[in-house]
py3Dmol code that shows the C-alpha trace and the ligand (Angstrom):
import py3Dmol

protein = """\
ATOM      1  CA  MET A   1       0.000   0.000   0.000  1.00  0.00           C
ATOM      2  CA  ARG A   2       1.279   3.457  -0.846  1.00  0.00           C
ATOM      3  CA  ASN A   3       2.663   5.544   2.006  1.00  0.00           C
ATOM      4  CA  SER A   4       2.752   8.865   0.174  1.00  0.00           C
ATOM      5  CA  ARG A   5      -0.116  11.158  -0.703  1.00  0.00           C
ATOM      6  CA  ILE A   6       1.917  12.861  -3.414  1.00  0.00           C
ATOM      7  CA  ARG A   7       0.247  11.730  -6.642  1.00  0.00           C
ATOM      8  CA  TRP A   8       3.393  11.437  -8.719  1.00  0.00           C
ATOM      9  CA  THR A   9       4.914   8.902  -6.355  1.00  0.00           C
ATOM     10  CA  THR A  10       3.701   5.923  -4.338  1.00  0.00           C
ATOM     11  CA  HIS A  11       6.148   5.827  -1.428  1.00  0.00           C
ATOM     12  CA  SER A  12       8.774   7.907   0.282  1.00  0.00           C
ATOM     13  CA  TRP A  13      12.089   6.598   1.655  1.00  0.00           C
ATOM     14  CA  ASN A  14      13.645   8.906   4.192  1.00  0.00           C
ATOM     15  CA  ALA A  15      17.088   7.803   5.324  1.00  0.00           C
ATOM     16  CA  VAL A  16      17.915  11.470   6.057  1.00  0.00           C
ATOM     17  CA  TYR A  17      15.880  14.102   7.887  1.00  0.00           C
ATOM     18  CA  GLY A  18      16.590  17.799   7.693  1.00  0.00           C
ATOM     19  CA  CYS A  19      17.838  20.323   5.181  1.00  0.00           C
ATOM     20  CA  SER A  20      18.575  24.043   4.817  1.00  0.00           C
ATOM     21  CA  LYS A  21      16.974  26.651   2.599  1.00  0.00           C
ATOM     22  CA  ILE A  22      18.842  27.720  -0.516  1.00  0.00           C
ATOM     23  CA  SER A  23      16.445  29.501  -2.852  1.00  0.00           C
ATOM     24  CA  ALA A  24      13.038  31.191  -3.114  1.00  0.00           C
ATOM     25  CA  GLY A  25      11.213  27.876  -3.559  1.00  0.00           C
ATOM     26  CA  CYS A  26      12.282  26.837  -0.051  1.00  0.00           C
ATOM     27  CA  GLN A  27      10.500  29.706   1.726  1.00  0.00           C
ATOM     28  CA  ASN A  28       7.482  27.665   2.872  1.00  0.00           C
ATOM     29  CA  CYS A  29       9.151  24.221   2.802  1.00  0.00           C
ATOM     30  CA  TYR A  30       6.557  21.591   3.810  1.00  0.00           C
ATOM     31  CA  ALA A  31       9.267  19.235   5.098  1.00  0.00           C
ATOM     32  CA  GLU A  32      10.556  21.852   7.524  1.00  0.00           C
ATOM     33  CA  LYS A  33       7.044  22.411   8.883  1.00  0.00           C
ATOM     34  CA  ILE A  34       6.564  18.673   9.478  1.00  0.00           C
ATOM     35  CA  ALA A  35      10.032  18.241  10.981  1.00  0.00           C
ATOM     36  CA  LEU A  36       9.555  21.129  13.418  1.00  0.00           C
ATOM     37  CA  LYS A  37       6.031  20.065  14.355  1.00  0.00           C
ATOM     38  CA  TYR A  38       7.123  16.507  15.194  1.00  0.00           C
ATOM     39  CA  LYS A  39      10.495  17.605  16.598  1.00  0.00           C
ATOM     40  CA  GLN A  40      12.374  15.561  14.014  1.00  0.00           C
ATOM     41  CA  THR A  41      14.982  18.302  13.662  1.00  0.00           C
ATOM     42  CA  PRO A  42      15.985  20.747  16.412  1.00  0.00           C
ATOM     43  CA  LYS A  43      16.073  24.141  14.676  1.00  0.00           C
ATOM     44  CA  PRO A  44      14.537  26.135  11.807  1.00  0.00           C
ATOM     45  CA  TRP A  45      16.084  25.139   8.497  1.00  0.00           C
ATOM     46  CA  ALA A  46      18.391  28.159   8.102  1.00  0.00           C
ATOM     47  CA  ALA A  47      21.823  27.571   6.568  1.00  0.00           C
ATOM     48  CA  LYS A  48      23.545  28.346   9.873  1.00  0.00           C
ATOM     49  CA  TYR A  49      21.800  25.375  11.553  1.00  0.00           C
ATOM     50  CA  ALA A  50      22.435  22.849   8.766  1.00  0.00           C
ATOM     51  CA  LYS A  51      24.985  20.854  10.763  1.00  0.00           C
ATOM     52  CA  GLU A  52      22.511  20.365  13.609  1.00  0.00           C
ATOM     53  CA  ASN A  53      19.493  19.731  11.413  1.00  0.00           C
ATOM     54  CA  VAL A  54      20.710  17.307   8.758  1.00  0.00           C
ATOM     55  CA  LEU A  55      20.383  13.956  10.501  1.00  0.00           C
ATOM     56  CA  LEU A  56      21.261  10.576   9.021  1.00  0.00           C
ATOM     57  CA  LYS A  57      18.900   7.692   9.775  1.00  0.00           C
ATOM     58  CA  PRO A  58      20.948   4.585   8.907  1.00  0.00           C
ATOM     59  CA  HIS A  59      18.347   2.246  10.434  1.00  0.00           C
ATOM     60  CA  LYS A  60      16.047   3.296   7.586  1.00  0.00           C
ATOM     61  CA  LEU A  61      18.401   2.134   4.854  1.00  0.00           C
ATOM     62  CA  LYS A  62      16.988  -1.397   5.033  1.00  0.00           C
ATOM     63  CA  GLU A  63      13.557  -0.091   4.014  1.00  0.00           C
ATOM     64  CA  ALA A  64      14.775  -0.281   0.405  1.00  0.00           C
ATOM     65  CA  TYR A  65      14.104  -4.020   0.601  1.00  0.00           C
ATOM     66  CA  LYS A  66      10.462  -3.489   1.586  1.00  0.00           C
ATOM     67  CA  PHE A  67       9.403  -1.829  -1.658  1.00  0.00           C
ATOM     68  CA  LYS A  68       7.715  -3.943  -4.282  1.00  0.00           C
ATOM     69  CA  ALA A  69       8.410  -4.162  -7.992  1.00  0.00           C
ATOM     70  CA  GLY A  70       6.718  -1.380  -9.882  1.00  0.00           C
ATOM     71  CA  GLU A  71       6.484   1.056  -6.978  1.00  0.00           C
ATOM     72  CA  ARG A  72       7.724   4.617  -7.373  1.00  0.00           C
ATOM     73  CA  VAL A  73       9.742   5.819  -4.403  1.00  0.00           C
ATOM     74  CA  PHE A  74      10.493   9.468  -3.643  1.00  0.00           C
ATOM     75  CA  VAL A  75      13.965   9.389  -2.080  1.00  0.00           C
ATOM     76  CA  ASN A  76      14.620  11.710   0.881  1.00  0.00           C
ATOM     77  CA  SER A  77      11.417  13.701   0.636  1.00  0.00           C
ATOM     78  CA  MET A  78      12.317  15.171   4.061  1.00  0.00           C
ATOM     79  CA  SER A  79      15.717  16.426   2.927  1.00  0.00           C
ATOM     80  CA  ASP A  80      17.779  17.019  -0.209  1.00  0.00           C
ATOM     81  CA  MET A  81      19.787  13.987  -1.387  1.00  0.00           C
ATOM     82  CA  PHE A  82      22.748  16.158  -2.385  1.00  0.00           C
ATOM     83  CA  HIS A  83      22.855  18.397   0.693  1.00  0.00           C
ATOM     84  CA  GLU A  84      26.439  19.341   1.583  1.00  0.00           C
ATOM     85  CA  GLU A  85      26.050  17.854   5.078  1.00  0.00           C
ATOM     86  CA  ILE A  86      25.241  14.351   3.830  1.00  0.00           C
ATOM     87  CA  PRO A  87      28.500  12.397   3.556  1.00  0.00           C
ATOM     88  CA  LEU A  88      29.233  11.031   0.087  1.00  0.00           C
ATOM     89  CA  ASP A  89      29.739   7.535   1.549  1.00  0.00           C
ATOM     90  CA  TYR A  90      26.195   7.633   2.824  1.00  0.00           C
ATOM     91  CA  ILE A  91      24.819   8.764  -0.540  1.00  0.00           C
ATOM     92  CA  ASP A  92      26.802   5.886  -2.084  1.00  0.00           C
ATOM     93  CA  GLN A  93      25.095   3.446   0.283  1.00  0.00           C
ATOM     94  CA  MET A  94      21.679   4.713  -0.761  1.00  0.00           C
ATOM     95  CA  PHE A  95      22.528   4.392  -4.449  1.00  0.00           C
ATOM     96  CA  ALA A  96      23.921   0.894  -3.838  1.00  0.00           C
ATOM     97  CA  LEU A  97      20.614  -0.201  -2.333  1.00  0.00           C
ATOM     98  CA  MET A  98      18.753   1.312  -5.292  1.00  0.00           C
ATOM     99  CA  LEU A  99      20.939  -0.699  -7.671  1.00  0.00           C
ATOM    100  CA  ASP A 100      20.189  -3.779  -5.585  1.00  0.00           C
ATOM    101  CA  THR A 101      16.419  -3.278  -5.990  1.00  0.00           C
ATOM    102  CA  PRO A 102      16.226  -2.646  -9.758  1.00  0.00           C
ATOM    103  CA  ASP A 103      12.478  -3.259 -10.106  1.00  0.00           C
ATOM    104  CA  VAL A 104      11.649  -0.235  -7.961  1.00  0.00           C
ATOM    105  CA  ALA A 105      11.736   3.231  -9.572  1.00  0.00           C
ATOM    106  CA  TYR A 106      13.576   5.724  -7.336  1.00  0.00           C
ATOM    107  CA  GLN A 107      12.735   9.400  -7.788  1.00  0.00           C
ATOM    108  CA  ILE A 108      15.517  11.681  -6.550  1.00  0.00           C
ATOM    109  CA  LEU A 109      14.805  15.386  -6.546  1.00  0.00           C
ATOM    110  CA  THR A 110      17.309  18.104  -5.663  1.00  0.00           C
ATOM    111  CA  LYS A 111      17.861  21.843  -5.640  1.00  0.00           C
ATOM    112  CA  ARG A 112      21.603  21.233  -5.280  1.00  0.00           C
ATOM    113  CA  SER A 113      22.319  20.598  -8.921  1.00  0.00           C
ATOM    114  CA  GLU A 114      26.037  21.466  -8.617  1.00  0.00           C
ATOM    115  CA  GLN A 115      26.645  18.723  -6.047  1.00  0.00           C
ATOM    116  CA  MET A 116      24.459  16.312  -8.022  1.00  0.00           C
ATOM    117  CA  LEU A 117      26.462  16.869 -11.190  1.00  0.00           C
ATOM    118  CA  GLN A 118      29.776  16.510  -9.398  1.00  0.00           C
ATOM    119  CA  TYR A 119      28.593  13.285  -7.799  1.00  0.00           C
ATOM    120  CA  MET A 120      27.190  11.766 -10.982  1.00  0.00           C
ATOM    121  CA  GLN A 121      30.168  12.708 -13.153  1.00  0.00           C
ATOM    122  CA  ASN A 122      32.826  11.299 -10.847  1.00  0.00           C
ATOM    123  CA  PRO A 123      34.437   8.510 -12.916  1.00  0.00           C
ATOM    124  CA  SER A 124      35.112   6.404  -9.812  1.00  0.00           C
ATOM    125  CA  ARG A 125      31.566   6.748  -8.485  1.00  0.00           C
ATOM    126  CA  PHE A 126      30.462   3.247  -9.387  1.00  0.00           C
ATOM    127  CA  ASP A 127      33.528   1.675  -7.721  1.00  0.00           C
ATOM    128  CA  LYS A 128      32.856   3.697  -4.594  1.00  0.00           C
ATOM    129  CA  ILE A 129      29.211   2.622  -4.566  1.00  0.00           C
ATOM    130  CA  CYS A 130      30.216  -1.028  -4.879  1.00  0.00           C
ATOM    131  CA  ASP A 131      32.781  -0.632  -2.077  1.00  0.00           C
ATOM    132  CA  GLU A 132      30.184   0.881   0.227  1.00  0.00           C
ATOM    133  CA  PHE A 133      27.809  -1.955  -0.613  1.00  0.00           C
ATOM    134  CA  ARG A 134      30.479  -4.524   0.360  1.00  0.00           C
ATOM    135  CA  LYS A 135      30.952  -2.817   3.726  1.00  0.00           C
ATOM    136  CA  MET A 136      27.277  -2.754   4.725  1.00  0.00           C
ATOM    137  CA  GLU A 137      26.427  -5.278   7.423  1.00  0.00           C
ATOM    138  CA  LEU A 138      22.897  -5.378   6.126  1.00  0.00           C
ATOM    139  CA  VAL A 139      23.944  -6.736   2.729  1.00  0.00           C
ATOM    140  CA  GLN A 140      26.702  -8.952   4.094  1.00  0.00           C
ATOM    141  CA  LYS A 141      24.022 -10.751   6.086  1.00  0.00           C
ATOM    142  CA  ARG A 142      21.682 -10.849   3.124  1.00  0.00           C
ATOM    143  CA  TYR A 143      24.122 -12.229   0.553  1.00  0.00           C
ATOM    144  CA  GLY A 144      26.956 -13.901   2.507  1.00  0.00           C
ATOM    145  CA  THR A 145      29.364 -15.519   0.059  1.00  0.00           C
ATOM    146  CA  ALA A 146      27.167 -14.537  -2.915  1.00  0.00           C
ATOM    147  CA  LEU A 147      27.907 -10.845  -2.378  1.00  0.00           C
ATOM    148  CA  GLU A 148      30.383 -10.428  -5.255  1.00  0.00           C
ATOM    149  CA  ASN A 149      28.018 -12.255  -7.586  1.00  0.00           C
ATOM    150  CA  ARG A 150      25.300  -9.827  -6.672  1.00  0.00           C
ATOM    151  CA  ILE A 151      27.544  -6.822  -7.339  1.00  0.00           C
ATOM    152  CA  SER A 152      28.487  -8.178 -10.750  1.00  0.00           C
ATOM    153  CA  ALA A 153      24.831  -7.788 -11.753  1.00  0.00           C
ATOM    154  CA  PHE A 154      24.860  -4.028 -11.016  1.00  0.00           C
ATOM    155  CA  SER A 155      25.007  -1.466 -13.780  1.00  0.00           C
ATOM    156  CA  TRP A 156      25.614   2.248 -13.303  1.00  0.00           C
ATOM    157  CA  PRO A 157      23.527   4.283 -13.341  1.00  0.00           C
ATOM    158  CA  GLY A 158      20.657   1.851 -13.002  1.00  0.00           C
ATOM    159  CA  ASN A 159      17.640   2.112 -15.294  1.00  0.00           C
ATOM    160  CA  ASN A 160      15.482   2.491 -12.189  1.00  0.00           C
ATOM    161  CA  ILE A 161      17.058   5.770 -11.035  1.00  0.00           C
ATOM    162  CA  TRP A 162      15.142   8.899 -11.977  1.00  0.00           C
ATOM    163  CA  LEU A 163      16.996  12.122 -11.312  1.00  0.00           C
ATOM    164  CA  GLY A 164      15.221  15.467 -11.085  1.00  0.00           C
ATOM    165  CA  VAL A 165      15.725  19.124 -10.212  1.00  0.00           C
ATOM    166  CA  SER A 166      13.306  21.622  -8.668  1.00  0.00           C
ATOM    167  CA  VAL A 167      12.955  24.935 -10.471  1.00  0.00           C
ATOM    168  CA  GLU A 168      10.730  27.719  -9.206  1.00  0.00           C
ATOM    169  CA  ASN A 169      11.710  30.837 -11.186  1.00  0.00           C
ATOM    170  CA  PRO A 170      13.926  31.884 -14.130  1.00  0.00           C
ATOM    171  CA  LYS A 171      16.907  32.340 -11.787  1.00  0.00           C
ATOM    172  CA  THR A 172      16.973  28.613 -11.071  1.00  0.00           C
ATOM    173  CA  LEU A 173      16.640  27.390 -14.666  1.00  0.00           C
ATOM    174  CA  TYR A 174      20.402  26.691 -14.692  1.00  0.00           C
ATOM    175  CA  ARG A 175      19.649  23.545 -12.667  1.00  0.00           C
ATOM    176  CA  ILE A 176      18.077  21.998 -15.770  1.00  0.00           C
ATOM    177  CA  ASP A 177      21.326  22.383 -17.728  1.00  0.00           C
ATOM    178  CA  MET A 178      23.177  20.582 -14.960  1.00  0.00           C
ATOM    179  CA  LEU A 179      20.601  17.806 -14.852  1.00  0.00           C
ATOM    180  CA  ARG A 180      20.946  17.357 -18.606  1.00  0.00           C
ATOM    181  CA  GLN A 181      24.632  16.565 -18.128  1.00  0.00           C
ATOM    182  CA  CYS A 182      23.916  13.771 -15.650  1.00  0.00           C
ATOM    183  CA  PRO A 183      24.225  10.320 -17.196  1.00  0.00           C
ATOM    184  CA  VAL A 184      20.869   8.837 -16.181  1.00  0.00           C
ATOM    185  CA  LYS A 185      18.108   7.266 -18.182  1.00  0.00           C
ATOM    186  CA  THR A 186      15.221   9.301 -16.737  1.00  0.00           C
ATOM    187  CA  ARG A 187      15.537  13.034 -16.001  1.00  0.00           C
ATOM    188  CA  PHE A 188      12.619  15.000 -14.605  1.00  0.00           C
ATOM    189  CA  LEU A 189      11.691  18.531 -13.555  1.00  0.00           C
ATOM    190  CA  SER A 190       9.590  19.533 -10.574  1.00  0.00           C
ATOM    191  CA  LEU A 191       8.482  23.086 -11.383  1.00  0.00           C
ATOM    192  CA  GLU A 192       6.932  23.581  -7.976  1.00  0.00           C
ATOM    193  CA  PRO A 193       6.183  25.852  -6.323  1.00  0.00           C
ATOM    194  CA  LEU A 194       5.968  27.709  -9.611  1.00  0.00           C
ATOM    195  CA  LEU A 195       6.480  31.354  -8.619  1.00  0.00           C
ATOM    196  CA  GLU A 196       6.892  33.073 -11.986  1.00  0.00           C
ATOM    197  CA  SER A 197       6.570  32.441 -15.682  1.00  0.00           C
ATOM    198  CA  LEU A 198       9.615  30.438 -16.804  1.00  0.00           C
ATOM    199  CA  GLY A 199       9.374  31.481 -20.455  1.00  0.00           C
ATOM    200  CA  GLU A 200      10.982  29.172 -22.955  1.00  0.00           C
ATOM    201  CA  ILE A 201      12.564  26.076 -21.394  1.00  0.00           C
ATOM    202  CA  ASN A 202      15.124  23.807 -23.015  1.00  0.00           C
ATOM    203  CA  LEU A 203      13.522  20.377 -22.693  1.00  0.00           C
ATOM    204  CA  ASP A 204      16.205  18.436 -24.572  1.00  0.00           C
ATOM    205  CA  GLY A 205      17.036  15.278 -22.648  1.00  0.00           C
ATOM    206  CA  ILE A 206      14.160  15.802 -20.197  1.00  0.00           C
ATOM    207  CA  HIS A 207      11.701  12.919 -19.840  1.00  0.00           C
ATOM    208  CA  TRP A 208       9.049  14.243 -17.477  1.00  0.00           C
ATOM    209  CA  VAL A 209       7.776  17.605 -16.220  1.00  0.00           C
ATOM    210  CA  ILE A 210       5.701  18.162 -13.060  1.00  0.00           C
ATOM    211  CA  VAL A 211       4.124  21.565 -12.365  1.00  0.00           C
ATOM    212  CA  GLY A 212       2.413  22.731  -9.216  1.00  0.00           C
ATOM    213  CA  GLY A 213       1.548  25.767  -7.147  1.00  0.00           C
ATOM    214  CA  GLU A 214       2.466  26.236  -3.514  1.00  0.00           C
ATOM    215  CA  SER A 215       0.287  24.919  -0.700  1.00  0.00           C
ATOM    216  CA  GLY A 216      -0.035  25.577   3.027  1.00  0.00           C
ATOM    217  CA  PRO A 217      -0.277  28.718   5.143  1.00  0.00           C
ATOM    218  CA  GLY A 218       1.136  31.770   3.378  1.00  0.00           C
ATOM    219  CA  TYR A 219       1.112  30.027  -0.011  1.00  0.00           C
ATOM    220  CA  ARG A 220       2.192  32.221  -2.921  1.00  0.00           C
ATOM    221  CA  PRO A 221      -0.025  32.488  -6.008  1.00  0.00           C
ATOM    222  CA  MET A 222       0.518  30.668  -9.295  1.00  0.00           C
ATOM    223  CA  ASP A 223      -1.031  31.965 -12.475  1.00  0.00           C
ATOM    224  CA  HIS A 224      -2.390  29.086 -14.562  1.00  0.00           C
ATOM    225  CA  SER A 225      -1.087  30.793 -17.693  1.00  0.00           C
ATOM    226  CA  TRP A 226       2.467  30.054 -16.433  1.00  0.00           C
ATOM    227  CA  ALA A 227       1.575  26.368 -16.138  1.00  0.00           C
ATOM    228  CA  ARG A 228      -0.135  26.326 -19.555  1.00  0.00           C
ATOM    229  CA  GLU A 229       2.937  27.867 -21.138  1.00  0.00           C
ATOM    230  CA  ILE A 230       4.966  24.896 -19.821  1.00  0.00           C
ATOM    231  CA  ARG A 231       2.279  22.372 -20.764  1.00  0.00           C
ATOM    232  CA  ASP A 232       2.226  23.690 -24.329  1.00  0.00           C
ATOM    233  CA  GLN A 233       5.994  23.299 -24.664  1.00  0.00           C
ATOM    234  CA  CYS A 234       5.742  19.749 -23.311  1.00  0.00           C
ATOM    235  CA  VAL A 235       3.019  18.815 -25.780  1.00  0.00           C
ATOM    236  CA  GLU A 236       4.929  20.351 -28.644  1.00  0.00           C
ATOM    237  CA  GLN A 237       8.078  18.425 -27.707  1.00  0.00           C
ATOM    238  CA  ASN A 238       6.269  15.259 -26.625  1.00  0.00           C
ATOM    239  CA  VAL A 239       7.435  15.373 -23.020  1.00  0.00           C
ATOM    240  CA  PRO A 240       4.993  13.831 -20.496  1.00  0.00           C
ATOM    241  CA  PHE A 241       3.413  16.563 -18.359  1.00  0.00           C
ATOM    242  CA  PHE A 242       1.917  16.178 -14.880  1.00  0.00           C
ATOM    243  CA  PHE A 243      -0.143  19.000 -13.385  1.00  0.00           C
ATOM    244  CA  LYS A 244      -0.049  18.462  -9.640  1.00  0.00           C
ATOM    245  CA  GLN A 245      -2.070  21.270  -8.129  1.00  0.00           C
ATOM    246  CA  SER A 246      -3.060  24.928  -8.113  1.00  0.00           C
ATOM    247  CA  ALA A 247      -1.661  27.224  -5.444  1.00  0.00           C
ATOM    248  CA  ALA A 248      -3.953  26.603  -2.468  1.00  0.00           C
ATOM    249  CA  PHE A 249      -4.028  26.340   1.299  1.00  0.00           C
ATOM    250  CA  HIS A 250      -4.627  22.586   1.164  1.00  0.00           C
ATOM    251  CA  THR A 251      -2.132  20.265  -0.522  1.00  0.00           C
ATOM    252  CA  GLU A 252      -3.235  18.792  -3.848  1.00  0.00           C
ATOM    253  CA  ARG A 253      -6.404  20.880  -3.925  1.00  0.00           C
ATOM    254  CA  GLY A 254      -7.342  21.990  -7.425  1.00  0.00           C
ATOM    255  CA  THR A 255      -5.603  19.329  -9.467  1.00  0.00           C
ATOM    256  CA  SER A 256      -7.017  20.522 -12.798  1.00  0.00           C
ATOM    257  CA  LEU A 257      -5.383  23.016 -15.082  1.00  0.00           C
ATOM    258  CA  GLN A 258      -7.478  25.995 -16.056  1.00  0.00           C
ATOM    259  CA  GLU A 259      -7.508  26.698 -19.782  1.00  0.00           C
ATOM    260  CA  GLU A 260      -7.694  30.213 -21.206  1.00  0.00           C
ATOM    261  CA  ASP A 261     -11.458  29.868 -21.751  1.00  0.00           C
ATOM    262  CA  GLY A 262     -12.005  28.816 -18.132  1.00  0.00           C
ATOM    263  CA  THR A 263     -12.493  25.092 -18.787  1.00  0.00           C
ATOM    264  CA  LEU A 264     -10.555  22.593 -16.697  1.00  0.00           C
ATOM    265  CA  SER A 265      -8.364  19.721 -17.861  1.00  0.00           C
ATOM    266  CA  ASP A 266      -6.367  17.031 -16.060  1.00  0.00           C
ATOM    267  CA  TRP A 267      -2.802  16.193 -16.984  1.00  0.00           C
ATOM    268  CA  GLU A 268      -1.249  13.200 -15.290  1.00  0.00           C
ATOM    269  CA  TYR A 269       1.222  11.731 -17.716  1.00  0.00           C
ATOM    270  CA  PHE A 270       4.283   9.770 -16.607  1.00  0.00           C
ATOM    271  CA  PRO A 271       7.588   9.077 -18.365  1.00  0.00           C
ATOM    272  CA  LYS A 272       7.602   6.103 -20.646  1.00  0.00           C
ATOM    273  CA  PRO A 273       9.929   5.048 -23.470  1.00  0.00           C
ATOM    274  CA  GLY A 274       8.366   5.998 -26.782  1.00  0.00           C
ATOM    275  CA  PHE A 275       5.865   8.278 -25.021  1.00  0.00           C
ATOM    276  CA  SER A 276       3.478  10.080 -27.298  1.00  0.00           C
ATOM    277  CA  TYR A 277       0.373  12.145 -26.569  1.00  0.00           C
ATOM    278  CA  ARG A 278      -2.760  10.550 -27.944  1.00  0.00           C
ATOM    279  CA  LYS A 279      -4.487  12.721 -30.458  1.00  0.00           C
ATOM    280  CA  GLY A 280      -6.680  15.197 -28.641  1.00  0.00           C
ATOM    281  CA  ALA A 281      -5.667  13.808 -25.258  1.00  0.00           C
ATOM    282  CA  ASP A 282      -6.343  16.325 -22.574  1.00  0.00           C
ATOM    283  CA  SER A 283      -7.510  14.146 -19.749  1.00  0.00           C
ATOM    284  CA  VAL A 284      -6.087  11.832 -17.133  1.00  0.00           C
ATOM    285  CA  ASN A 285      -4.351   8.846 -18.673  1.00  0.00           C
ATOM    286  CA  HIS A 286      -3.947   6.391 -15.821  1.00  0.00           C
ATOM    287  CA  LYS A 287      -2.959   3.631 -18.226  1.00  0.00           C
ATOM    288  CA  VAL A 288       0.320   5.405 -18.878  1.00  0.00           C
ATOM    289  CA  CYS A 289       0.852   5.567 -15.138  1.00  0.00           C
ATOM    290  CA  ASP A 290       0.078   1.883 -14.617  1.00  0.00           C
ATOM    291  CA  THR A 291       2.202   0.437 -17.342  1.00  0.00           C
ATOM    292  CA  GLN A 292       5.314   2.566 -17.437  1.00  0.00           C
ATOM    293  CA  LEU A 293       7.188   1.011 -14.539  1.00  0.00           C
ATOM    294  CA  SER A 294       7.689  -2.424 -16.022  1.00  0.00           C
ATOM    295  CA  LEU A 295       9.138  -0.746 -19.073  1.00  0.00           C
ATOM    296  CA  PHE A 296      11.804   0.866 -16.935  1.00  0.00           C
ATOM    297  CA  ALA A 297      12.698  -2.282 -15.031  1.00  0.00           C
ATOM    298  CA  GLN A 298      16.021  -3.844 -15.962  1.00  0.00           C
TER     299      GLN A 298
END
"""
ligand_1 = """\
8
SF4
S 15.859 22.108 -0.618
Fe 13.829 21.165 -0.460
S 13.808 20.121 1.512
Fe 15.541 21.559 1.518
S 14.708 23.401 2.479
Fe 14.503 23.632 0.255
S 12.422 22.905 -0.190
Fe 12.969 22.163 1.855
"""
view = py3Dmol.view(width=600, height=400)
view.addModel(protein, "pdb")
view.setStyle({"model": 0}, {"cartoon": {"style": "trace"}})
view.addModel(ligand_1, "xyz")
view.setStyle({"model": 1}, {"stick": {}})
view.zoomTo()
view.show()
């Protein structure tokens, strides 16, 4: 059963709690609100408290083995996978477990595109990931003498790893260029909370676009024309588009996109090899959502 209410995913896997704010999109961070409410992190998520707030949860690493084939898992939804305070060895361990569960699609979203690019382009990354895997007690127990055999089945980067960047305004569009340089099979954009028109976006090498307005107390407005402008570029370039929500107090309230003439339409497409919009399609296509995962499995 899914453990996430976010419609573009089915589960979350949080082996890190805590983050620090780095751009305008972080202003009303939902994860910070939850973490402070439940005392999961000690201080507000300002940069000066990052060392105290970014907390590793190694006991949660084993949860990777609980997910079932075909599930979509949002990795570190309560943090940022490439936060400077998360040790690279620990990120390697998380990637190793993702490679070891290739039938699960892992959705990794970051605002720290510089660190992501550096990590993904390191030529010795795969060796480091394998070394970390060898050292983990959890996998030593699981595989015993078959451990090296298991590692020989890994490929880097796995087909099941989806890498994405958040972009909220034109100033942060540079993150897309960095994502494009990352050698992964599925690259996606979370344009949420959308705070301004983004104008023309380079969608080369991008396989999925999610758009949404902000939610919660003090939410900032999103003009539907900004979302339509993105949707139109996606349709023109055949990139699956997912409209998550309007700007609203409640999360995922107003999940339809308002057209110029006031009519509403639902857009819930997911990435899929050979994706193509059906002629005249302007409504929810759950079939795409249901079938795409097996196509990404190795
Ligand atoms: S990067 Fe993400 S998790 Fe971190 S503070 Fe910003 S919005 Fe919150």
